[in-house]
C-alpha positions in Angstrom: 83.6 121.1 65.2 84.1 122.6 68.9 85.1 119.9 71.7 83.3 121.0 75.3 86.5 122.7 77.3 84.3 123.5 80.6 85.3 121.4 83.6 82.0 120.2 85.8 82.1 121.0 89.4 83.2 118.0 90.8 86.3 118.1 88.5 87.7 121.6 90.6 87.2 120.0 94.0 90.5 119.5 95.6 91.6 115.8 95.5 92.5 115.6 99.0 88.5 116.5 99.8 88.0 114.0 97.2 89.9 111.3 99.3 89.1 111.9 102.5 85.2 111.6 101.1 86.2 108.5 99.5 87.5 107.1 102.8 84.4 107.2 104.5 82.8 105.4 101.8 85.1 102.4 101.6 85.0 102.2 105.2 81.2 102.1 105.3 81.2 99.4 102.7 84.4 97.3 104.3 83.1 97.4 107.7 79.3 97.9 107.6 77.0 98.0 110.8 77.2 96.4 113.0 81.1 97.5 112.4 82.0 100.7 114.3 84.9 102.7 112.4 84.7 105.7 115.0 86.0 103.0 117.9 82.6 102.3 119.4 82.2 99.6 122.1 82.5 96.1 121.2 85.7 93.9 120.5 88.8 95.4 118.2 88.7 93.9 114.4 91.5 96.4 113.3 93.3 99.3 113.7 94.6 101.5 110.8 96.9 104.5 110.8 96.1 107.1 107.7 99.4 107.7 105.7 100.4 110.3 105.5 97.0 111.8 107.4 93.2 112.0 107.5 93.5 115.2 105.4 95.6 113.6 102.8 94.8 109.6 103.0 96.7 107.7 100.7 97.1 104.5 102.7 95.4 102.4 105.6 98.3 100.8 106.9 97.5 97.9 109.5 98.8 98.8 113.2 98.8 95.7 114.8 102.2 94.5 114.2 105.8 97.1 113.2 106.8 94.3 110.5 102.9 94.0 108.7 102.6 98.1 108.9 106.1 98.2 107.4 105.2 95.5 104.7 102.1 97.1 104.0 104.2 100.6 102.8 107.0 98.6 101.3 105.0 96.1 99.3 101.9 98.3 98.2 103.7 100.0 94.8 107.0 101.4 94.1 106.8 105.2 93.2 107.2 106.8 89.8 109.9 109.4 91.4 113.2 109.4 93.6 111.3 112.1 95.8 108.5 109.5 96.5 110.8 107.0 97.1 112.5 109.1 99.7 109.1 109.4 101.7 108.3 105.9 101.0 111.5 104.4 102.5 111.6 107.0 105.4 107.7 106.3 106.5 108.9 102.5 106.3 111.6 103.4 108.7 109.5 104.9 110.8 106.9 101.8 111.2 109.9 99.6 112.0 111.2 101.3 114.5 108.2 102.0 116.2 107.9 105.4 116.1 105.0 105.9 114.2 103.2 108.0 117.0 105.7 111.1 115.8 104.6 110.7 112.7 101.7 109.0 111.9 99.3 110.5 114.6 95.9 109.9 112.7 94.4 106.2 113.2 91.0 104.4 112.9 89.6 102.0 115.0 86.9 99.4 113.9 84.9 97.7 116.6 82.4 94.9 116.6 81.8 91.4 115.2 84.7 90.4 112.7 82.8 88.0 110.6 80.1 91.0 109.5 83.8 93.0 107.9 86.1 92.3 105.0 88.6 91.1 107.2 86.2 88.3 108.3 85.1 87.2 104.8 88.4 87.0 103.4 89.8 84.8 106.1 86.9 82.3 105.5 86.7 82.8 101.9 90.7 81.9 101.4 91.2 80.1 104.4 94.0 81.6 106.1 95.2 84.4 108.5 95.5 88.2 107.4 95.7 91.3 107.8 93.8 93.8 105.5 95.6 97.4 104.3 93.6 99.8 102.1 94.9 102.0 99.1 92.8 105.1 98.8 93.2 106.8 94.8 92.5 109.4 93.5 89.4 110.6 91.8 87.9 108.1 88.8 85.1 107.0 87.8 86.7 103.3 87.6 87.8 103.8 91.4 87.4 100.9 93.7 88.4 99.6 97.5 92.0 97.7 96.6 93.4 96.0 99.3 96.8 94.6 100.2 96.6 91.2 101.9 99.3 90.4 104.1 100.2 87.5 106.1 101.2 87.2 109.9 104.8 87.1 108.9 104.7 90.1 107.0 104.5 88.7 103.0 102.1 90.7 100.8 100.1 87.5 99.2 97.5 88.9 97.4 95.7 92.4 96.3 91.9 91.9 97.0 89.4 94.5 94.2 86.1 95.3 95.3 83.3 96.2 92.8 80.8 98.9 94.2 78.6 100.0 91.4 78.0 99.0 87.8 80.9 100.3 86.3 83.2 98.7 89.0 81.9 95.2 89.1 81.8 95.0 85.6 85.4 95.9 85.4 86.2 93.6 88.0 84.0 90.7 86.7 86.2 91.2 83.3 89.2 90.9 84.9 88.5 88.2 86.5 87.5 86.4 83.5 90.5 87.9 81.7 93.0 86.3 84.6 91.6 82.9 84.1 92.0 83.2 79.8 95.4 84.3 80.5 96.6 81.6 82.7 95.0 79.1 80.2 96.9 80.5 77.0 100.5 80.0 78.7 102.5 83.5 78.1 105.9 83.5 77.9 106.9 86.9 77.6 105.7 88.6 80.8 104.2 87.5 84.6 100.3 88.0 85.0 98.4 87.1 88.2 96.3 84.1 89.6 92.9 84.5 90.6 93.0 83.3 94.1 89.3 83.9 94.7 86.3 85.5 93.2 83.1 86.0 94.4 80.4 88.3 96.0 80.1 89.5 99.3 77.3 91.7 100.6 76.5 93.2 97.2 80.2 94.1 96.2 82.4 91.8 93.4 85.2 90.4 94.9 88.3 89.2 93.0 91.5 88.2 94.8 94.6 87.5 92.7 98.0 86.5 93.3 101.0 89.5 94.3 103.4 90.0 91.9 106.9 90.9 93.5 107.0 94.8 92.8 108.9 94.9 95.5 111.9 93.0 93.9 114.7 95.0 92.3 114.0 96.5 89.2 115.8 96.3 86.4 116.4 98.3 83.0 114.1 96.9 80.3 116.1 95.5 77.7 115.4 96.0 74.0 112.7 94.7 72.3 111.1 92.9 75.8 108.0 95.6 76.0 107.5 95.2 72.7 107.8 91.1 72.6 105.4 91.1 75.4 102.8 93.2 73.9 102.8 91.3 70.2 102.4 88.4 72.7 99.3 89.7 74.1 97.9 90.9 70.9 98.2 87.7 69.0 97.8 85.3 72.6 93.5 84.6 71.6 94.2 84.7 67.5 94.2 87.2 64.8 92.7 88.1 61.7 92.6 90.8 59.3 90.0 92.5 57.7 88.6 96.4 56.6 87.9 98.4 59.0 83.9 98.9 58.8 83.1 94.9 57.6 84.7 94.3 61.1 82.7 93.6 64.5 85.2 96.0 66.2 83.8 99.1 64.5 80.1 97.5 64.7 80.6 97.4 68.8 82.8 100.9 68.6 80.0 102.7 66.9 77.4 101.0 69.2 79.2 102.9 72.0 79.3 105.7 70.2 75.7 105.7 69.7 75.1 106.1 73.5 76.9 109.8 73.4 75.2 111.5 71.0 73.0 113.4 73.9 76.2 114.9 74.8 78.6 118.0 72.8 81.9 115.4 73.1 79.9 112.6 72.1 78.6 113.9 68.8 81.9 115.8 67.9 83.7 111.8 68.6 81.4 110.4 66.5 81.8 112.6 63.7 85.2 112.4 64.0 85.3 108.7 64.0 82.8 108.5 60.6 85.3 110.3 58.9 88.0 108.2 60.0 86.2 105.1 58.5 85.8 106.9 55.5 89.7 107.6 55.0 89.7 103.8 56.1 88.4 103.0 53.0 89.6 99.2 52.1 92.6 99.4 54.3 93.4 96.0 55.9 93.8 96.3 59.5 95.0 93.4 61.7 93.1 92.2 64.9 93.8 90.8 68.1 93.9 91.4 71.7 95.1 94.3 74.0 95.6 94.8 77.9 93.5 97.8 77.8 95.6 100.0 79.8 99.3 98.8 79.3 101.0 102.2 81.4 104.3 102.5 82.7 102.1 102.2 86.6 101.0 99.1 85.6 103.8 96.8 84.9 107.6 96.4 86.4 110.5 95.0 84.5 113.0 92.4 86.7 115.9 91.1 85.0 114.1 87.9 84.4 110.5 88.8 83.3 108.2 91.7 83.1 105.1 91.8 84.9 102.1 93.5 84.1 99.0 94.1 86.0 95.4 95.2 86.1 93.8 93.5 83.3 90.2 95.0 83.6 90.3 96.5 80.1 91.6 93.6 78.4 89.6 93.2 75.2 90.2 90.7 72.1 89.0 91.6 68.4 90.4 95.5 68.3 93.2 96.7 65.8 96.3 95.1 66.9 98.9 98.0 68.5 96.8 99.7 70.9 98.3 98.8 73.8 101.8 100.4 72.2 99.9 103.8 71.1 98.6 103.5 75.0 101.8 103.0 76.7 103.4 105.5 74.7 100.9 108.1 75.4 101.0 107.5 78.9 104.4 107.6 79.3 104.5 111.0 77.8 101.7 112.5 79.8 103.6 111.1 82.9 106.8 112.6 81.7 105.5 116.0 80.7 102.1 116.7 82.3 101.2 118.3 78.7 98.2 116.2 77.2 97.4 117.9 73.8 101.0 118.0 73.1 101.4 113.7 74.6 98.9 113.2 71.9 100.8 115.0 69.0 103.9 113.4 70.0 102.2 109.6 69.9 100.0 109.8 66.7 103.8 110.9 64.9 105.8 108.1 66.1 103.0 105.5 65.0 104.9 103.9 62.1 107.6 103.1 64.3 105.4 102.4 67.7 103.5 99.7 65.4 106.1 98.5 63.0 106.8 95.3 65.8 102.7 94.6 65.1 103.1 93.7 61.8 101.1 96.7 61.2 100.8 97.6 57.1 102.5 101.2 56.5 99.4 102.9 55.2 97.3 101.4 58.1 99.5 102.7 61.1 98.5 106.6 61.6 94.4 105.2 61.5 95.1 102.3 64.1 96.7 105.3 66.1 93.4 107.3 65.8 91.2 104.4 65.8 92.8 104.3 69.4 92.1 107.5 70.5 88.3 107.4 68.9 88.4 104.2 71.4 89.9 106.2 74.4 87.9 108.7 74.4 84.4 106.9 74.0 85.8 105.0 77.5 86.5 108.3 78.9 83.1 109.6 78.4 80.9 106.2 78.9 82.3 105.6 82.6 81.8 109.7 82.9 85.6 110.4 84.1 84.8 114.1 84.0 82.0 114.1 86.5 83.8 111.8 88.5 86.5 114.3 88.7 89.3 112.4 86.6 92.5 114.8 86.2 92.1 114.0 82.1 88.1 114.0 82.3 87.3 116.5 80.3 88.2 115.8 76.6 88.1 118.8 75.2 91.0 120.4 76.8 93.7 117.8 75.3 92.4 114.9 73.5 89.4 116.0 70.8 91.0 119.2 69.3 94.1 116.7 68.3 91.9 113.9 67.4 89.8 116.2 65.1 92.5 117.9 63.1 94.4 114.9 63.0 91.4 113.2 61.4 90.6 116.3 59.0 94.0 116.6 57.8 93.9 112.5 56.3 
């Protein structure tokens, strides 16, 4: 098997150029005609500062109030490095003092009828006054407009997600259902957002969820807290046991793989999956739920609880322990940047990572490799490479390791 290693042209485009293009697309969605995002005549709906600038847009910050602008930067997300935190804090300080004109020179003025804008829609749907801040994320197939909703006194009370195409609409609907389901099971080991509003607006799927207090002081993860939270999620909708080939999970996975057989990567992945199923034999697996993208940047540990968000990939009926494998892989990729080495190291730790989930010893490497098949199928189904995602080309990191590991079983 020889996985494809060629990146499409979209993947070679600069991140800044892709963000700038996406900024234009988002503004057209959130402020459709007769709204005007070039600051033409008419009443002002809002005015944004572009952070850090129009050539490298990361965040659109409402400029009407120093307090709201500072809150938009301070409370959107917690930077992953000390350098990023220092940059964030410098921008917050500038906004609080009113000196933003010296640092943030690029602005977007939106005019027109407020009732036709996303601002007007959310005010009506939620029955309250608010300001909107917009995040401009990196290129990914599942990228969608994400809005921070801020009250007049500078409190972040919610986050909005808008599904714009078939994939992102499906994900927004899935997250809405997941949050409703999780809210009903009474989780005790972690905190998740609640649904404040869900519906449709101008053909877009809208979800507004409560804001978890990610801006509160973080605390080191105490021993066992992360594992306990993942185990609770795995069992929150019940668990059952059975072989791989006889499971509903395997039938669903094979269906996804069959849809990829027109692509070289899909053929290689299907061959690896079928060989893995042969090796699985009569080994018994436990099936439960998983978050689907439990990565370090989708969680925050406070002194008294663990906050976890981004539940759009929540799924039931998968081999338990997928969350632990996913978290370890994403943590290693983030720390080292060598994705292929991260896959190798993660599989080597499978026995240790899956022990808290009561996965039988002989089924632990099998579970880790099934996770890799599942993740690869997701990337290919979503066409992450075509969307320009940094790790979208699986032949450069995931597929070679997966195929070799399966053939060595």
